[in-house]
C-alpha positions, -999 to 999 in steps of 0.1 A, spaced: 438 344 -40 444 341 -81 455 368 -101 428 358 -127 453 361 -159 430 364 -184 433 337 -214 443 368 -240 468 378 -215 487 346 -219 479 347 -262 494 382 -260 528 379 -240 531 343 -250 513 328 -282 513 360 -305 549 363 -298 556 324 -302 539 326 -337 558 359 -347 586 342 -344 580 309 -360 570 331 -389 601 351 -385 618 318 -391 602 311 -421 608 345 -438 643 344 -430 652 310 -438 629 295 -464 622 334 -487 656 349 -480 646 379 -459 665 403 -434 656 410 -403 650 445 -414 622 429 -441 605 403 -418 601 436 -391 584 453 -416 558 425 -426 551 415 -394 550 452 -381 576 446 -350 611 460 -347 644 445 -361 651 440 -322 620 422 -322 631 401 -348 671 395 -339 652 389 -305 633 355 -320 664 346 -339 684 343 -311 653 325 -290 654 354 -263 618 359 -273 584 342 -281 599 315 -261 577 310 -233 559 282 -251 567 258 -286 539 257 -306 559 241 -338 548 205 -326 511 212 -332 505 207 -365 480 230 -373 496 260 -360 524 251 -379 511 249 -409 492 283 -407 527 293 -397 537 283 -430 509 298 -445 513 330 -430 551 334 -441 543 321 -478 514 347 -480 539 379 -458 567 368 -482 548 376 -519 555 407 -542 524 419 -531 513 402 -494 476 409 -487 486 420 -448 450 414 -440 447 379 -448 478 371 -428 463 392 -400 435 370 -404 450 340 -405 470 348 -374 438 356 -355 423 324 -361 455 303 -355 459 323 -319 419 315 -316 422 276 -325 456 281 -296 436 291 -265 402 273 -279 421 240 -274 438 246 -241 474 247 -256 483 275 -233 472 260 -199 501 243 -189 518 277 -192 487 292 -171 495 268 -143 531 280 -137 524 318 -139 494 313 -118 496 285 -97 468 291 -75 443 288 -100 428 252 -108 435 250 -141 424 214 -145 384 216 -159 388 253 -163 365 268 -195 376 300 -192 394 299 -231 362 276 -247 343 309 -251 314 307 -274 333 287 -305 326 253 -310 350 223 -323 332 231 -357 342 268 -361 380 252 -364 370 232 -393 375 261 -415 413 270 -403 420 229 -409 405 235 -442 431 265 -451 461 250 -440 459 223 -454 459 179 -438 
């Protein structure tokens, strides 16, 4: 019998840390922030940021290859690097990106690995109530 791992569990345990790691790397490399500053921006511990940098956390899935996710990470890092960051906007953007990841089934291979008895092919659990049109706004926000 399947364990019935929710798509939200997979997103929370793999996509969210991967996105945070992407943003953390950008904040450190592009905006020359310390691990402590990055931790404060992202609402995580300095140890988490250290683990992102050493690639021991946030590496279950590589989202850098997805152009939309990569550009969104750029935009989030840019917002968080300002003198007065709009944290609500950064959080909203992160939420939209995570919805995009789920809706576009970027986690299906990982789900199959984590739950081999689950029939991933043909699954529609991640589709929820959104349509593809709902993500046109994300494409506009991060640019083409």
